RODO-2510 file (C-alpha; in nm, 4 decimals, decimal comma):
residues 361
     n   res          X          Y          Z
     1     m     5,3060   -12,3168    -8,1954
     2     n     5,3337   -11,9454    -8,1343
     3     i     5,2644   -11,7649    -7,8118
     4     i     4,8924   -11,7322    -7,8480
     5     s     4,8090   -12,0158    -8,0854
     6     l     4,6815   -12,2469    -7,8129
     7     f     4,4636   -11,9635    -7,6898
     8     v     4,3201   -11,9185    -8,0368
     9     c     4,2763   -12,2953    -8,0842
    10     f     4,0745   -12,2967    -7,7656
    11     l     3,8514   -12,0181    -7,8922
    12     a     3,8026   -12,1912    -8,2252
    13     y     3,7187   -12,5224    -8,0582
    14     g     3,4846   -12,4181    -7,7829
    15     g     3,4905   -12,0528    -7,6959
    16     v     3,4642   -11,8524    -8,0143
    17     s     3,0863   -11,8701    -8,0372
    18     a     3,0661   -11,7498    -7,6805
    19     i     3,2648   -11,4383    -7,7737
    20     h     3,2414   -11,3406    -8,1405
    21     p     3,2933   -11,5233    -8,4705
    22     k     3,5758   -11,2812    -8,5436
    23     y     3,7373   -10,9824    -8,3800
    24     e     3,7762   -10,6859    -8,6110
    25     s     4,0189   -10,4917    -8,3948
    26     i     4,2236   -10,4839    -8,0757
    27     f     4,2691   -10,1936    -7,8368
    28     n     4,5659   -10,2283    -7,6028
    29     f     4,6620   -10,0400    -7,2855
    30     g     4,9853   -10,0943    -7,0948
    31     d     5,3541   -10,0189    -7,0527
    32     s     5,6832   -10,1237    -7,2144
    33     l     5,5775   -10,4881    -7,2311
    34     s     5,3239   -10,3968    -7,4998
    35     d     5,4336   -10,0553    -7,6317
    36     t     5,4721   -10,0773    -8,0106
    37     g     5,6236    -9,7343    -8,0599
    38     n     5,4470    -9,4611    -7,8606
    39     c     5,7596    -9,4156    -7,6498
    40     l     5,9567    -9,2869    -7,9493
    41     f     5,7321    -8,9843    -7,9994
    42     p     5,8595    -8,6582    -7,8457
    43     g     5,7331    -8,6029    -7,4931
    44     a     5,5830    -8,9469    -7,4498
    45     s     5,8564    -9,1104    -7,2443
    46     n     6,2162    -9,0771    -7,1305
    47     f     6,2346    -9,4547    -7,1614
    48     r     6,3363    -9,4503    -7,5286
    49     y     6,6401    -9,6712    -7,5764
    50     s     6,4298    -9,9125    -7,7857
    51     g     6,4906    -9,6773    -8,0751
    52     k     6,8131    -9,8517    -8,1748
    53     l     6,9288   -10,2014    -8,2520
    54     p     6,9241   -10,4775    -8,1342
    55     y     6,5690   -10,3699    -8,0466
    56     g     6,3547   -10,4602    -8,3472
    57     r     6,6255   -10,6866    -8,4892
    58     t     6,3796   -10,9374    -8,6351
    59     f     6,1858   -10,6536    -8,8011
    60     g     6,5083   -10,5315    -8,9594
    61     h     6,4888   -10,1980    -8,7787
    62     p     6,3914   -10,0574    -8,4373
    63     t     6,0174   -10,0083    -8,3904
    64     g     5,9984    -9,8852    -8,0320
    65     r     5,9228   -10,2332    -7,8991
    66     y     6,1221   -10,3432    -7,5941
    67     s     6,2184   -10,6692    -7,7568
    68     d     6,4431   -10,7785    -8,0399
    69     g     6,1205   -10,8717    -8,2217
    70     r     5,7517   -10,9075    -8,1614
    71     l     5,5632   -10,8769    -7,8340
    72     i     5,2719   -11,0764    -7,6945
    73     i     5,0283   -10,8193    -7,8351
    74     d     5,1805   -10,8738    -8,1823
    75     f     5,1382   -11,2509    -8,1662
    76     l     4,7817   -11,2051    -8,0464
    77     a     4,7012   -10,9784    -8,3416
    78     e     4,8595   -11,2216    -8,5878
    79     a     4,6742   -11,5189    -8,4411
    80     l     4,3459   -11,3328    -8,4820
    81     h     4,4401   -11,2438    -8,8425
    82     l     4,4622   -10,8736    -8,7667
    83     p     4,7342   -10,6212    -8,8546
    84     l     4,9956   -10,5405    -8,5936
    85     l     4,8760   -10,2542    -8,3766
    86     s     4,9960    -9,9054    -8,4568
    87     p     5,0894    -9,6768    -8,1668
    88     y     4,8217    -9,4205    -8,0889
    89     l     5,0550    -9,1256    -8,1352
    90     k     5,1229    -9,2379    -8,4901
    91     v     4,7507    -9,2739    -8,5554
    92     a     4,6746    -8,9361    -8,3953
    93     d     4,9434    -8,7781    -8,6121
    94     g     4,7526    -8,8952    -8,9182
    95     q     5,0326    -9,1253    -9,0340
    96     i     4,8223    -9,4405    -9,0420
    97     n     4,4686    -9,5656    -8,9931
    98     i     4,4181    -9,9415    -8,9523
    99     p     4,1932   -10,1526    -8,7288
   100     g     4,2802   -10,1235    -8,3621
   101     v     4,5084    -9,8912    -8,1725
   102     n     4,7830    -9,9394    -7,9145
   103     f     4,7784    -9,6862    -7,6315
   104     a     5,0585    -9,8457    -7,4249
   105     v     5,3637    -9,6356    -7,3376
   106     a     5,6931    -9,7583    -7,1949
   107     g     5,7263    -9,6624    -6,8293
   108     a     5,3527    -9,5998    -6,7852
   109     s     5,1974    -9,6471    -6,4430
   110     a     4,8476    -9,7400    -6,3328
   111     l     4,8360    -9,4456    -6,0931
   112     d     4,8617    -9,0871    -6,2135
   113     t     5,2176    -8,9608    -6,1946
   114     n     5,1385    -8,6884    -5,9394
   115     f     5,1052    -8,9780    -5,6944
   116     f     5,4812    -9,0302    -5,7291
   117     k     5,5815    -8,6721    -5,6564
   118     g     5,9487    -8,6609    -5,5639
   119     l     6,0217    -9,0008    -5,7190
   120     p     6,1940    -9,0494    -6,0544
   121     v     5,9469    -9,1451    -6,3290
   122     t     6,0142    -9,1995    -6,6974
   123     t     5,6811    -9,0744    -6,8349
   124     n     5,3765    -8,8709    -6,7398
   125     i     5,1539    -9,1147    -6,9266
   126     s     4,9392    -9,3111    -6,6827
   127     l     4,6537    -9,5528    -6,7448
   128     n     4,4085    -9,2641    -6,7090
   129     v     4,5913    -9,0711    -6,9801
   130     q     4,5702    -9,3745    -7,2091
   131     l     4,1967    -9,3942    -7,1412
   132     s     4,1604    -9,0268    -7,2343
   133     w     4,3437    -9,1016    -7,5599
   134     f     4,0973    -9,3805    -7,6321
   135     k     3,8005    -9,1511    -7,5716
   136     k     3,9530    -8,8896    -7,7995
   137     w     4,0137    -9,1498    -8,0694
   138     k     3,6591    -9,2827    -8,0287
   139     s     3,5027    -8,9372    -8,0694
   140     s     3,6911    -8,8831    -8,3946
   141     f     3,6365    -9,2336    -8,5345
   142     c     3,2709    -9,3078    -8,4672
   143     a     3,0273    -9,1497    -8,7117
   144     n     2,7295    -9,2355    -8,4911
   145     r     2,6407    -9,4330    -8,1814
   146     q     2,5161    -9,7390    -8,3681
   147     d     2,8273    -9,7755    -8,5829
   148     c     3,0497    -9,7272    -8,2798
   149     e     2,8601    -9,9878    -8,0788
   150     r     2,8854   -10,2419    -8,3610
   151     y     3,2588   -10,1803    -8,4019
   152     l     3,3420   -10,2001    -8,0313
   153     n     3,1276   -10,5125    -7,9889
   154     k     3,3629   -10,6887    -8,2287
   155     s     3,6791   -10,5593    -8,0645
   156     l     3,9041   -10,7125    -7,8019
   157     f     4,0231   -10,4764    -7,5283
   158     v     4,3522   -10,5746    -7,3661
   159     v     4,4709   -10,4194    -7,0387
   160     r     4,8220   -10,5526    -7,0041
   161     e     5,0135   -10,5965    -6,6768
   162     i     5,0216   -10,2231    -6,6083
   163     g     5,1086   -10,1596    -6,2437
   164     g     5,4604   -10,2935    -6,2318
   165     n     5,6082    -9,9465    -6,2700
   166     d     5,3982    -9,8240    -5,9775
   167     y     5,5883   -10,0654    -5,7541
   168     n     5,9210   -10,0091    -5,9283
   169     n     5,9099    -9,6328    -5,8734
   170     g     5,9393    -9,6853    -5,4992
   171     l     6,1353   -10,0107    -5,4859
   172     f     6,4172    -9,8762    -5,7008
   173     v     6,4790    -9,5873    -5,4597
   174     g     6,4823    -9,8117    -5,1535
   175     q     6,1295    -9,7730    -5,0176
   176     g     6,1080   -10,1420    -4,9378
   177     i     5,8812   -10,4338    -5,0150
   178     e     5,6218   -10,3418    -4,7499
   179     n     5,5689   -10,0068    -4,9180
   180     g     5,5078   -10,1901    -5,2438
   181     k     5,2590   -10,4231    -5,0788
   182     a     5,0743   -10,1253    -4,9313
   183     l     5,0268    -9,9914    -5,2850
   184     v     4,8587   -10,3042    -5,4189
   185     r     4,5062   -10,2115    -5,3202
   186     t     4,5325    -9,8695    -5,4879
   187     v     4,6967   -10,0064    -5,8035
   188     v     4,4356   -10,2808    -5,8396
   189     e     4,1586   -10,0258    -5,7889
   190     d     4,2977    -9,8209    -6,0774
   191     n     4,3143   -10,1295    -6,3000
   192     t     3,9582   -10,2164    -6,2012
   193     n     3,8316    -9,8635    -6,2610
   194     a     3,9963    -9,8635    -6,6029
   195     t     3,8155   -10,1873    -6,6883
   196     i     3,4849   -10,0385    -6,5733
   197     n     3,5550    -9,7250    -6,7741
   198     l     3,6137    -9,9267    -7,0892
   199     i     3,2950   -10,1288    -7,0382
   200     e     3,0969    -9,8096    -6,9958
   201     e     3,2573    -9,6776    -7,3159
   202     g     3,1302    -9,9803    -7,5054
   203     a     3,3856   -10,2596    -7,4531
   204     v     3,2334   -10,6079    -7,4361
   205     d     3,5285   -10,8491    -7,4458
   206     l     3,8223   -10,7589    -7,2221
   207     m     4,1428   -10,9386    -7,1307
   208     v     4,3178   -10,8131    -6,8172
   209     s     4,6674   -10,9389    -6,7389
   210     g     4,8293   -11,0093    -6,4054
   211     n     5,1851   -10,9100    -6,3230
   212     l     5,4887   -11,1154    -6,4170
   213     p     5,7272   -11,2669    -6,1573
   214     i     5,9337   -10,9551    -6,0940
   215     g     6,1700   -11,1473    -5,8675
   216     c     6,3023   -11,3143    -6,1827
   217     m     6,3742   -10,9868    -6,3613
   218     l     6,7396   -10,9006    -6,3988
   219     m     6,7095   -10,5483    -6,2606
   220     f     6,5697   -10,6872    -5,9345
   221     l     6,8182   -10,9738    -5,9177
   222     t     7,1051   -10,7286    -5,9658
   223     m     6,9827   -10,4496    -5,7380
   224     f     6,8539   -10,6697    -5,4571
   225     g     7,0933   -10,9615    -5,4756
   226     s     7,1669   -11,1383    -5,1483
   227     s     7,4300   -11,3700    -5,0089
   228     n     7,1519   -11,5516    -4,8238
   229     q     7,0520   -11,8343    -5,0568
   230     s     6,7234   -11,8823    -4,8719
   231     n     6,6064   -11,5598    -5,0376
   232     y     6,6043   -11,7359    -5,3741
   233     g     6,3693   -11,9970    -5,5148
   234     k     6,5451   -12,3335    -5,5353
   235     s     6,4069   -12,4263    -5,8760
   236     t     6,4278   -12,0832    -6,0397
   237     g     6,6921   -11,8700    -5,8708
   238     c     6,4375   -11,5880    -5,8481
   239     l     6,3944   -11,3582    -5,5488
   240     k     6,1067   -11,4999    -5,3460
   241     t     5,9981   -11,1815    -5,1692
   242     f     5,9477   -10,9879    -5,4912
   243     n     5,7633   -11,2739    -5,6555
   244     a     5,5381   -11,2838    -5,3512
   245     l     5,4513   -10,9182    -5,4159
   246     a     5,3538   -11,0013    -5,7748
   247     r     5,1409   -11,2944    -5,6578
   248     y     4,9670   -11,0743    -5,4013
   249     h     4,8876   -10,8177    -5,6721
   250     n     4,7517   -11,0917    -5,8984
   251     k     4,5390   -11,2412    -5,6227
   252     k     4,3742   -10,9065    -5,5487
   253     l     4,3278   -10,8363    -5,9193
   254     r     4,1576   -11,1722    -5,9769
   255     q     3,9239   -11,1086    -5,6844
   256     s     3,8342   -10,7694    -5,8258
   257     l     3,7666   -10,9128    -6,1722
   258     e     3,5364   -11,1747    -6,0234
   259     e     3,3304   -10,8936    -5,8714
   260     l     3,3181   -10,7164    -6,2074
   261     r     3,1869   -11,0302    -6,3778
   262     s     2,8918   -11,0253    -6,1410
   263     k     2,8354   -10,6547    -6,1905
   264     y     2,8632   -10,6691    -6,5710
   265     p     2,7200   -11,0092    -6,6766
   266     n     2,6971   -10,9046    -7,0419
   267     s     3,0707   -10,8408    -7,0595
   268     k     3,3306   -11,1145    -7,0962
   269     i     3,6205   -11,0339    -6,8641
   270     m     3,9191   -11,2654    -6,9101
   271     y     4,2249   -11,2918    -6,6888
   272     a     4,5611   -11,3649    -6,8534
   273     d     4,7861   -11,5487    -6,6078
   274     y     5,1324   -11,4654    -6,7391
   275     y     5,2880   -11,5232    -6,3968
   276     r     5,2167   -11,8946    -6,4018
   277     a     5,3307   -11,9343    -6,7625
   278     a     5,6531   -11,7419    -6,7049
   279     m     5,7400   -11,9444    -6,3962
   280     k     5,7241   -12,2666    -6,5965
   281     l     5,9802   -12,1225    -6,8336
   282     y     6,2033   -11,9969    -6,5509
   283     k     6,1981   -12,3391    -6,3865
   284     d     6,3320   -12,5162    -6,6933
   285     p     6,4517   -12,2730    -6,9628
   286     k     6,6760   -12,5195    -7,1466
   287     q     6,3885   -12,7593    -7,2027
   288     h     6,2180   -12,4816    -7,3957
   289     g     6,5196   -12,3867    -7,6051
   290     f     6,6809   -12,1111    -7,3997
   291     t     7,0281   -12,2600    -7,3730
   292     g     7,1689   -11,9349    -7,2359
   293     g     6,9289   -11,9544    -6,9427
   294     a     6,6322   -11,7488    -6,8331
   295     l     6,8247   -11,5384    -6,5820
   296     s     7,0808   -11,3946    -6,8196
   297     a     7,0546   -11,0969    -7,0507
   298     c     7,1587   -11,0975    -7,4145
   299     r     7,3651   -10,7914    -7,3396
   300     g     7,5824   -10,6630    -7,0625
   301     v     7,9396   -10,6801    -6,9447
   302     g     7,9465   -11,0002    -6,7460
   303     g     7,8480   -11,0644    -6,3869
   304     p     7,6072   -11,3328    -6,2666
   305     y     7,3279   -11,2160    -6,4990
   306     n     7,5312   -11,0585    -6,7830
   307     f     7,3429   -10,7415    -6,6899
   308     n     7,4602   -10,3864    -6,6387
   309     n     7,2003   -10,1115    -6,6306
   310     s     7,4546    -9,8580    -6,7524
   311     a     7,5136   -10,0604    -7,0709
   312     k     7,1754   -10,1014    -7,2331
   313     c     7,1250   -10,2970    -7,5538
   314     g     7,2936   -10,1121    -7,8361
   315     d     7,5311    -9,9245    -7,6043
   316     t     7,9040    -9,9611    -7,6280
   317     g     8,0116   -10,2560    -7,4184
   318     s     7,6890   -10,4514    -7,4468
   319     s     7,7012   -10,7913    -7,6113
   320     g     7,5337   -11,1296    -7,6373
   321     n     7,3096   -11,3483    -7,8481
   322     p     6,9355   -11,2779    -7,8144
   323     q     6,8447   -11,6066    -7,9769
   324     i     6,9608   -11,8227    -7,6870
   325     r     6,8442   -11,6070    -7,3958
   326     d     6,5130   -11,5189    -7,2422
   327     s     6,5900   -11,1614    -7,1342
   328     l     6,7004   -10,8778    -7,3561
   329     d     6,7607   -10,6297    -7,0758
   330     s     6,6252   -10,5212    -6,7364
   331     g     6,2584   -10,5727    -6,8111
   332     g     6,2065   -10,6754    -7,1715
   333     c     6,2141   -11,0242    -7,3145
   334     t     6,3607   -11,1403    -7,6386
   335     h     6,1271   -11,2373    -7,9209
   336     d     6,1241   -11,6088    -7,8376
   337     p     5,9736   -11,6205    -7,4862
   338     y     5,6945   -11,3927    -7,6089
   339     n     5,6453   -11,6661    -7,8713
   340     h     5,6274   -11,9393    -7,6116
   341     p     5,3311   -12,1797    -7,6034
   342     l     5,3219   -12,1988    -7,2238
   343     i     5,1836   -11,8466    -7,2149
   344     g     4,9208   -11,9519    -7,4649
   345     v     4,8265   -12,2370    -7,2333
   346     a     4,7899   -11,9973    -6,9432
   347     n     4,5677   -11,7727    -7,1518
   348     a     4,3496   -12,0623    -7,2587
   349     l     4,2982   -12,1800    -6,9010
   350     s     4,2146   -11,8289    -6,7867
   351     v     3,9759   -11,7637    -7,0740
   352     e     3,8052   -12,0956    -7,0064
   353     s     3,7421   -11,9993    -6,6459
   354     a     3,6113   -11,6587    -6,7466
   355     l     3,3733   -11,7908    -7,0122
   356     y     3,2352   -12,0960    -6,8416
   357     g     3,2482   -12,0007    -6,4753
   358     l     3,4884   -12,2758    -6,3773
   359     g     3,5904   -12,0983    -6,0622
   360     s     3,9359   -11,9754    -5,9764
   361     v     4,1331   -11,7871    -6,2368
***
């Protein structure tokens, strides 16, 4: 089964009538984990090394995706029998016009970039900028209010795990984990406000994602490695403190979404728990086909994680087999973990809670 198939099976079995018989489009907001090519357009992002192989290997050419193949958003579109999402900047340029649009940009933050004054950032595209793009697209697409309402009512709005870069911007220059934790409230507020904004613009069905276990990401493991083994999870080898930050973010986000469900009872707000799904894979990668391990990149020049940030995929000196490893580079996964059924399970459980009020999500 592919990454989202269990999620779709769930909808077909018991949840589809509670949402819609069929989605006609998807609108996606996020960062490099769901960018399908906006980053390659001039001025969008300095985070552009996905423009060369092995990125896009399974497509036969680079597409701007930070994977050797498809992303979660691609599998979701396929499972719902929709075309893969085109990047907004390609749509805005008049190159293509198909159902749904992807506004995600690699390196994007939840907070506006002026918040990070003095810190290195890879793009000026924040979540608010992506929302402004959506409003601009909406004003040009909708002939009248009734047509727009009908179209958006049959659309799925996805707010991916945007917020990770907000923490990274400070953590990667040594600001410390407590500084990251102090940001959580503000980052979650921006995610929440974006969700409210979309609802007020006409969104009915929304899926909001939590953050992934950043303590398992190779950049963190390399930059913040420790000789103290108590800093690592026994079953995963991941850095516990950084995973705790991700869990804290997710907890606050879930609480905020619960409040929104009460405020907007006619909207269906779903929480996608990618943290839980990813941790199952990290705990036993070989059982799920990743014989090269979950904490090893498909490129690099050796070392404990086969990772070197100065030798990105496609650079001279990088090497490895993406088909047997979970991670492609510092933050992106290879095609296969995005195609992993455990994440579909997590989605199904989260959607179930959102639709039927089964409590904690």
